[in-house]
C-alpha positions in Angstrom: 47.7 -19.8 -53.8 44.8 -17.8 -52.1 44.1 -14.1 -52.7 45.5 -13.4 -49.3 48.5 -15.4 -49.9 49.1 -13.5 -53.2 48.3 -10.0 -51.7 50.9 -10.9 -48.9 53.7 -12.0 -51.3 53.0 -8.8 -53.5 53.4 -6.7 -50.2 56.7 -8.5 -49.3 58.1 -7.9 -52.9 57.1 -4.1 -52.4 59.0 -4.0 -49.1 61.9 -5.9 -50.3 62.1 -3.4 -53.5 61.9 -0.4 -51.1 64.7 -1.8 -49.1 66.9 -2.5 -52.0 66.5 1.1 -53.0 67.3 2.4 -49.8 70.5 0.1 -49.8 71.4 1.3 -53.2 71.3 4.9 -52.1 73.3 4.2 -49.1 75.8 2.3 -51.2 75.9 5.4 -53.7 76.5 7.7 -50.9 79.4 5.5 -49.3 81.0 5.4 -52.8 80.8 9.0 -53.6 82.5 9.9 -50.1 85.1 7.3 -50.6 85.8 8.9 -54.1 86.1 12.4 -52.9 88.6 11.2 -50.1 90.5 9.3 -52.8 90.3 12.6 -55.2 91.3 14.8 -52.4 94.6 12.2 -51.8 95.2 12.2 -55.3 94.7 8.5 -55.6 93.6 7.1 -58.7 89.8 6.5 -58.2 89.5 4.0 -61.2 91.3 0.9 -59.7 89.6 -1.7 -58.0 
C-alpha cells in the first residue's frame, strides 16, 4: 500500500468514526426522548 493510499484510508477511518459518534449521539437523544415520553405515560421503560 502506498503512502497516499494509507493516508486516504486513515482519513476515511477518521470520517467514519466521526459519523459513528454523531449517530451514537443521535441515537442517545432519541432513546432519551422515548424514555421521557414513556415515563410521562407511566410505562415500564425497562421492557424491550
